[in-house]
C-alpha positions as CSV (number, residue, x, y, z in Angstrom):
1,M,0.7,103.6,40.1
2,K,1.7,105.0,43.3
3,K,5.9,105.6,44.9
4,I,6.6,102.9,48.0
5,T,5.9,105.7,51.0
6,N,5.6,103.0,53.6
7,I,6.3,99.5,54.9
8,I,3.4,97.9,57.0
9,I,4.0,95.3,59.7
10,H,1.4,92.5,60.6
11,C,1.3,89.5,62.4
12,S,-1.2,86.6,61.4
13,D,-3.0,86.5,64.2
14,S,-2.7,82.7,64.4
15,E,0.2,80.4,66.0
16,F,0.9,78.8,62.7
17,G,1.1,79.6,59.2
18,S,2.8,80.3,56.0
19,A,2.9,82.3,52.6
20,S,0.5,79.3,51.0
21,E,-1.5,79.2,54.1
22,I,-2.4,82.9,54.2
23,R,-2.8,82.8,50.4
24,R,-5.4,80.1,50.9
25,W,-7.4,82.3,53.7
26,H,-7.4,85.2,51.9
27,L,-8.9,83.6,48.6
28,A,-11.5,81.7,51.0
29,N,-12.7,85.4,51.8
30,K,-13.0,86.0,48.2
31,W,-9.8,88.4,48.1
32,D,-7.5,88.2,44.7
33,D,-4.8,87.2,46.3
34,I,-2.8,86.9,49.5
35,G,-2.9,90.4,51.3
36,Y,1.3,90.5,52.0
37,H,4.3,90.6,50.0
38,F,6.2,88.8,52.4
39,V,5.9,86.3,55.1
40,I,8.1,85.4,57.5
41,C,7.2,82.1,59.2
42,N,8.1,80.7,62.9
43,G,8.3,77.0,62.2
44,N,4.9,76.4,62.5
45,I,3.7,76.0,59.5
46,L,0.9,73.2,58.9
47,S,-2.8,73.9,58.2
48,T,-5.4,73.5,61.2
49,V,-6.4,70.2,59.7
50,T,-2.9,68.6,60.2
51,W,-1.9,70.9,63.2
52,R,-0.6,69.2,66.0
53,K,0.6,71.5,69.1
54,G,4.2,71.4,69.6
55,L,5.2,70.3,66.2
56,Y,8.0,72.4,65.4
57,L,10.1,72.7,62.0
58,P,13.2,74.7,63.4
59,M,14.6,75.2,59.6
60,M,11.2,77.6,58.9
61,D,11.4,79.3,61.8
62,G,12.8,82.6,60.5
63,A,12.2,81.5,56.9
64,L,11.3,84.5,54.5
65,E,8.4,83.5,52.1
66,I,7.3,86.1,49.1
67,G,3.3,86.4,49.1
68,R,2.0,89.2,46.9
69,Y,4.2,90.2,43.6
70,L,6.6,92.9,43.5
71,D,8.4,94.1,40.8
72,G,11.5,95.2,42.8
73,D,11.0,99.3,41.7
74,N,9.6,101.6,44.1
75,L,5.9,102.0,42.6
76,V,2.8,99.7,43.3
77,A,0.7,98.9,40.2
78,G,-1.9,96.5,39.3
79,N,-1.4,93.0,41.1
80,E,1.3,94.6,43.2
81,V,-1.4,96.7,45.1
82,G,-1.7,94.5,48.4
83,A,-4.7,94.2,50.9
84,H,-3.1,94.4,54.2
85,A,-3.8,98.5,55.5
86,L,-6.9,100.2,54.2
87,G,-5.7,103.6,52.9
88,Y,-1.9,102.7,52.6
89,N,-2.4,99.5,50.1
90,E,-1.6,101.4,46.9
91,S,1.6,102.9,48.4
92,S,3.0,100.1,50.8
93,V,4.8,97.0,51.5
94,G,2.7,94.4,53.9
95,I,4.9,92.3,55.6
96,C,3.3,89.4,58.0
97,L,5.2,87.5,61.0
98,I,3.3,84.3,61.8
99,G,2.5,84.7,65.0
100,K,-0.2,86.6,68.0
101,N,1.6,88.0,70.3
102,K,5.3,86.1,70.7
103,F,7.7,86.1,68.1
104,S,11.0,84.6,67.8
105,A,14.4,86.3,67.7
106,N,14.9,84.1,64.0
107,Q,11.8,86.4,62.7
108,F,12.9,89.6,63.9
109,A,16.6,88.5,62.5
110,T,14.8,88.2,59.2
111,L,12.5,91.2,59.3
112,T,15.7,93.4,59.9
113,I,17.7,91.6,56.9
114,L,14.5,92.1,54.8
115,L,14.0,95.9,55.8
116,D,18.1,96.3,55.1
117,D,17.4,95.6,51.5
118,L,13.6,97.1,51.2
119,L,14.6,100.7,52.9
120,P,17.3,101.9,50.7
121,R,15.7,100.0,47.6
122,F,12.3,102.3,48.0
123,G,14.5,104.9,49.5
124,L,12.8,105.0,52.8
125,T,13.9,104.8,56.3
126,I,13.0,103.1,59.3
127,D,10.7,106.2,60.3
128,N,8.8,104.6,57.2
129,V,8.3,101.1,58.7
130,K,4.9,101.5,60.9
131,G,2.9,98.7,62.7
132,H,-0.7,97.8,61.3
133,Y,-2.1,99.7,64.5
134,E,-0.1,102.8,63.9
135,V,-2.3,103.4,60.4
136,S,-5.6,101.4,61.3
137,A,-7.7,102.4,64.2
138,N,-8.9,99.4,66.4
139,R,-5.9,97.4,65.6
140,T,-3.2,96.1,67.6
141,C,-1.5,93.6,65.0
142,P,1.8,93.0,64.7
143,N,1.1,93.0,68.4
144,F,4.6,94.4,69.4
145,D,6.3,97.7,70.1
146,M,6.9,99.4,67.0
147,A,8.7,102.5,68.4
148,K,10.8,100.0,70.4
149,F,11.5,97.8,67.3
150,R,12.3,101.3,64.9
151,A,14.5,102.7,68.3
152,E,16.6,99.4,68.2
153,Y,17.1,99.2,64.6
154,K,18.4,102.5,64.3
155,A,21.1,101.7,67.0
156,K,21.9,98.5,65.6
157,M,22.6,101.0,62.3
158,C,25.0,103.3,64.1
159,I,27.0,100.1,65.5
160,I,27.5,99.1,61.7
């Protein structure tokens, strides 16, 4: 049982997906469950079997889905331990944005709202939010500039 010290941001490296789809992928790879605690959809949620390029469900763009269970305290224990960033799983929350290298304004808005809740809940600051590439070698995920994201988040907090 360890205290939550970081939030790690990821991308699905796919143009489509959802928490249930990622859970299916991870279980197919013999994982215990989905690796992430939260998934932020982009509107393209259908599986590869039914996927049709250009099919977009606008109400799902920015939708927040629950992945791996968290009980709400600031400790990670048992089944709460994610599988998203080697060396950080036992002390972090994993958030995955559906997409490869292009993310919607709705996804970033949801990420910001989620961080507005999680950071004070776990006694963290935006500086405790890292991109997967910042904690794992040879990664580019979440495929956006985390320093810029943190700076924009801090600037937003100054306006409120």
